[in-house]
N, C-alpha and C positions, 0 to 999 in steps of 0.2 A: 124430757130428760135430754140434756146436751152433753156431748162428748168433746172435750178440748184436748188436743194433743199438741204438746210442746216439744220441739226438737232442740236439745241443748240444755245444760244445766249450769251455764256460766252465769254471770251477773244478770243478763237480760232474761234468760230462760228461768232461772231460779226465782228472780223477782216477780215475773209473771205468773208462775206456779203458786207461789205463796199468797199473792193477792187474790187470785181466782179462788183458791181453796177457802180463804177467810171469809169471802163475801158471797160465795155460792153454796146453797144448801147441798146436803150429802147426796141428793138424788143425781146431781150432775157429776160427771167424771172428769177428773183432771189428771192426766197421764203425761209424764216426762220421758222422753226417749233420749238417752245420751250414751255414747261409749265410755264416759267417765263415771266412775263410782264415787268420787269425791267432789265436794264443792271446795273451790279455793278462792281466797280473797287476794286477787292478783296484785294490788298495789304494794302488798307487804312482801312479795318476792324479792324485793330490793334488798331488804334486811337479810333474808335468807342467803342472797348471793354475796353477802359480806360476812357470813357467819354469825350475825347477831341474833338471829331468830333460827329455830328449827323449823323444817318443813312441816312438821305436825302442828305447829302453832298457826298455820296459815291455811289448813284444809281440815275437813272432817267428812265422815262417810254420809252419803245421802239415804241409803236404804232405810236405816233406823228412824231417820227424822221424817221421811215420807210415809213410812208405815204408821207412824204415830199420828201423823195429821192427815191420813186418808188421801194421799197423793200417789197415784200410780207410778211405777217406775219400771222401765225396761232398759237394761243395759245392751245397747245395740246402736248401729249407726243408720242413718238414712241413706237409702240407695237412690230411689226415684220418686217422683211426684205424679200422682194420678188424680187431678182435682175434679174429673168428671166421673170417676169410677170406671168400670167397664161391663162387659155383657155378664161376667161372673159376680163381681163386687159392685153393686149398684151404687153404694155411697162412695164419696170421695175418700181416697185412702193414700197412704205413703207406704211405700215398700222398705222394709227394713232388713238389715242383716245382723244376726248374733255374732258376737266376737269372742265370747268366752263360755266355758261350761259345756254341758252336753249338747247344746243346741249350736254351738260355735260353727259358723260357715253356712248354716241354714237361713233362708229368707222367709219373711212373713209379711202380710199385708195388715195395716192397722188403719181402721177407718176412723172418720172424724166428722164432727159438725163445724168445728173451727180448728184451724191449724196455726200455730205460731212457730215460725221458723226463727230460732234464736241460736242457729249453729255458729254464729260468729265467723271468725276467719280460718282459713287453713294457713298455718304457719309455713310459708313457702320457701323454706331453706333451699330447696332444690333449684329455685330460680337464680341462685348465686352458687356456682360450682364451689365446692369446698367449704361451705358455710355451715355444714351439719353440726349441730352444738356438740362440743366435746372433741372436736377433731381439729387438727391444724392449729392448736392453741387458741381457738376461737370458741366462745361460749355464749350462752343465752340466759335470760332470766324471765323468758315468756311463761313458763310453768314452774311449779315448785321443784319439779324434778331437775329441769334445767338449771334452776337457782342453785340447788345443791351441788350440781357438778361445777357450776361457776365458782362457788365458794372453795371447793376442793382445789380447782385450778389456781385460784388466787392465793389460797393458803400455801400451796406447794412453792409458788413463786416467793412469797414473803419469807417463808423459811430458808429458801435458797439465798435471798438476799442478805439475810442475817448472818450467813457464813462467808459473804464475799468481802473483798476488799472495798474501802470506802470509794475508791475510784471507779470501780466497776458499776456500770449503769444498765438499767433495764428499761423496757419501753412498754407502756400500756396504751391500748388503742380502744376507745369506746364511742359508739355512735351508731350510724345506720349502714346495713350491709347489702343495699340494693339502691339503685338510682331512684325508685319511687316508694321506698320504705315510709312507714309513718311511726307514730308512737315515739317521737323524739323526746317526750316528757319522761318516759321511763328511762332512757338512756341518759338523760340530762341528771336525773336523780341518782342513778347508779354511778355515774362519774364522780359526783360530789361524795358520795359515800365511800367509794374506793379511795378517793384522795384523803379523806378523814381517817380511814382504817390504816392506811400506810403511816400516817402520823402516829397513830396509836401504838403501832408496832415499831416505831423509830426506824423506819427505812424509807420516809418519804424523800430524802435527799439523794437516794440512789435510783430514783425512778423519774423518767420523762413521761408525762401523761398528755395525750393528745386527743382532742375531740374530732371525729370525722363525720360529716353529715352532707346530705343532699340539699340542705337548706341554702337559700341564697344569702341570707343573713342569720346571724345568731338570734335565738329567740323566736324563730319562725312557728315551730311546734305544729307545723301542718295547718296553722290558722292564719297565714300571711302575717305573722307577727302582730303586734299590737301596740297602740299608745296607751299608757296606763299612768294612774296617779301614784307616785311614790314619795311618801313624806309630804304630800299636798301639792307636789309639783308634777307636771307631765313629763314622762320619760318613756322613749321607745324601749320595746322589750329587748332588742339587740344591745342597747347601751347598759341595761341592767345585767344581762347575762355576760356581756364582755367585762364589766366591772367584776363580777363574781369569779370568772376564769382568771383574770389578771391577778386578782387578790390571792387566788390559790395556785398561780403558776402553771395553770393549764393552757396548753397551746391548741390551736384549732385549724382544721381544714374544711373549708366550705365549698358548696357546689360540686360535691364529689359523689359520683355514682360508683360504688363499689361493685365490680362485675365478676371478680374471681378471688378465692382465698386459697392460698398455698400454706405450707408449714411455716407459720410466723410471718407471712407476708400477705397484705391486702393489696390487690391491684384495683385501680380505679381510673375512671375518665372524668375530667373536669369540664366546666362549661366552655373553657378555651379550646376544648377538643384534644387536650394533651392526655396522654396515657402515662400514669405515674404508679408508683407503689410505696407502701409504707411498711417497714418491718415492725413486728412486735413480738413481745414475750408473752403477752396475755392480751386477749381482746374479747369484748362483748359487743356484738354487732347485731341490731334488731333486723329481723329478715322482712322481706315483703310479705304483706297479707294478701290472700287471694280467695275467691269463692272456692267451694268444695267440688265444683264440677258436676253438680247435679243435673239430671235430665228430667223432662217432664213429658207426660203422654196424655192424649185425650182418650175418650171412651172406645175409640176404634184403634187404639195403641199407635196412633200417628204421633210424631214428635212434635211438641208444642213448647220446647224448652225456651223459645224466644218470647213466649207470653209471660214467662215467670222469671227468667234470669238474664242478666247482662253481666255475667261474672257473678255478682252478688244478685239478690232477689230485687225485682222491679217492684216499686211502691208508687204512692201517689206524688211523685215528683215530676218535674218538667225535664225530660230527657232530650228535648229538642237541641240538635247540634247547633251551637251559635258561638260567635266570637267571644273571647274572655270580657271584652268591654260591655258586652250585653248581659252577662250573668248578673243575676239578682238574688236577694234572699227568698224571693217568691218561688224560685226554682226548687226549693227544698221541701221534703215531705212534711206532712202535719200529723197524718193518721197512721201511716206505715201499712196501708192496706194495698194489697196487690189490685191493680185496676181491672184485671181480667176475671179474677176469682175473688170475690169480695168476702170470703170467709177464710182468706189466708193473709196473715200479716208477718211483718220482718222488722222487729225493733233491733236496737244495738248495732252491732257491726254487720249483721246479716243483710241489711238493705243496701242497695246499690246507689251511691251519692250521684247526683246529676252531673257534677263536676267537681273539681279540686276546690279548695278554698284558697290556697297559695297560688300565686300567678304561675301558670305553667312555663317552663323554660326548657330549651333545647341546647345541647352542646353544638359547637360548630360542626360536629360530625352528625347531627340530627338526632342524637340520642336525649330522650326525655330524662331530665334530671331534676326532680322536685318532689316534696312530700305529698303522699296521698292524704286525704282528709281523715282526721281522727274522730272515732265514734265511741271511744272507749269510757269506762268509769261512769261518772255522773249522766252523761247522755244515755248510755245503755240502760241504766236503771230507770231513768225518767220516761224514756220512750216504752219500755216494757210495761210499766205501770199504767201508762194511758192506754196502750193496747189491751191490757187485762181489763180496765175499767170500761172500755167501749164494748167488749164482749160481754161483760157482765150485764151493762145496761140493755144490750141487745137481747140477750137471753131473757131478762126480767120483763121487758116490755113486749117481747114477741115480735119485734121489728128491728131493722138495722138502726143503730144509734152511733154516731161518730162525734158525739158532743165534746169529748176530751181530745185536745189538740196540743201539739207541742213541736213547732219547727226549730231546728238549730238556728234558725234566724231570729228567733226571739226567745232563745234559751241560754241561760248562763252556765258557765262551768267553773269550778275551783280546782286548782292544781296545787298541791303543796308537795315541794321537793324537800325532803328532810335528810340531813347528813348527820352521821353519828347516831348514838342510841343511849337511851336512858333519860331520867327526868331532868338532869342538870347539865348534861354535856352536848346535847344535841343542838343543831341549828336548823332553822326552816326557812325556805324561800316560798312565800305564798303568792300566788297569782290567780287573781279572779277575773274572769272575762265575761263581758255581756255586751252584745251576743256572741256566740261561737262563730257564726258566719257573719262577717261584718255587713252592716247596713250603711251604704255610703250616702244614701238619699236622707235617711233619718238623722244620721250623725256624720254630716259632711265635713266638720271641721276637726274631727278627732280620730281619723282613720277607720270610720264606720263603727265605732263602739262608744258606748256611754261612759264618760270618764268618771262618773259618779258610782259606776259599778265595775269598773275595770281598774284594779289597782294591784300593786305589788308591795311586798313587806318583806324584810329580813329579820330574823331574830329567833330567840328560844321559843317564843310563843307559837310560832308556826310549826315548830317540831312537836310541841305539846298537843296541838290539834291533830297533826298526823298520827301521833301515837294513840290518841284518844279514838280517832276514827277507826283505827284498826280494831280496837276492842268493841266499839259500838256497832260496827257493821259484821263482825263476826256474831255478836249477840243477835242481830237482826236477822242474819242468815240462818241462825239456828232456830228461829221462830220462838224465842223466849218470851215471857210475858210482856205484853203491850210492845211487841217488836215492831208493830205498824206505825207507832208514833215517831220513830226515827225516820227522817226524810231521805229520799233517794239521794 
């Protein structure tokens, strides 16, 4: 009998748990440990943040689902890793702390045969003073609770604008809230939805909307931008996004590292080394993502954190320091297995990337200002499934199997930024990228990507796809009949 412990119940953790349970017999234990009682479909938080969906439509409780499907669940957070066990606990274990109920504040050891670290990122609002969501007129859509608060803030501003004189203007600022924040795609989709919502409420003419980002060019999205096929013709992503922003009257500030937020003021440094500020009446700024600060100990309780973590968890990547010009797609992991402890894996956002995808840049003052690499959405689901499949094969064969592989250097991703809501009135910008990490050797004449698989499109169809995906992935996450037929 094997015992598989999964830390985290987000896209990666939940995906791994469901596939493990479906393919392993009941004699094997699958246990999920997470401080969150609910699963949330994060991409739809955008609609919650403009009041077009209720938060209850994007999340559901995990306990009844896991109980029905014989998946163990413990509501707690991981505290430390002990991959060799110790004198008392011979098997590898993870130390956890209970957060709620009668056991709140107590710690416990949970042993395992296989451990999947799918804890994702810490939303590091604290790395930007004043960015804490719901304060200083700044908000977030990173969780459904944050998105609820964002809609309340936006709703209050809209109602205020409806009562003001036509000459009075408000300012909305949306983008990244840290010099090295990622997830520009979510902010991009949100700014389009906010702009559309202002039109719906007939106050668009009273608002200046500005995009602020650590990107060097528009459409970087933490992937160094892309050359794509649009209408059968090649077009750089920055030109596509610029066209969309100009069409909607959205201004932009690039190469900006927001370093402090005060009441209605975002302070930032740009690549020229200038320190500037931008006033706003409402802002949604994506925070930095960081590791959770876990420690690890060997069987003698000596600290071995550096064998498991480099901020995020170390996996089968090439972490050798080398110049940007020497980075290759081969640096990126394929199995997400920790090299020191081969029964530990880290799919999704939990693994430490070997380097950024976008070119690293510094301001004239030496401040690093560029996006961290994204690992959200499709990559999280795909890497979680392949980790689960390798564990399943290893258990069934009785020996290590790493047959299933998937590098972000040979993995595609689809991003659909939808604005508006409903069957007939929404608009969608669809961007499909292959590969996520550009391969400049294989595709030297198209920016490191396959133009046959990297394309962009605008129109109602993309919105339909986005709306369909919401219901499809909620259905899949709830493990409804034949859920596994829906791809990651």
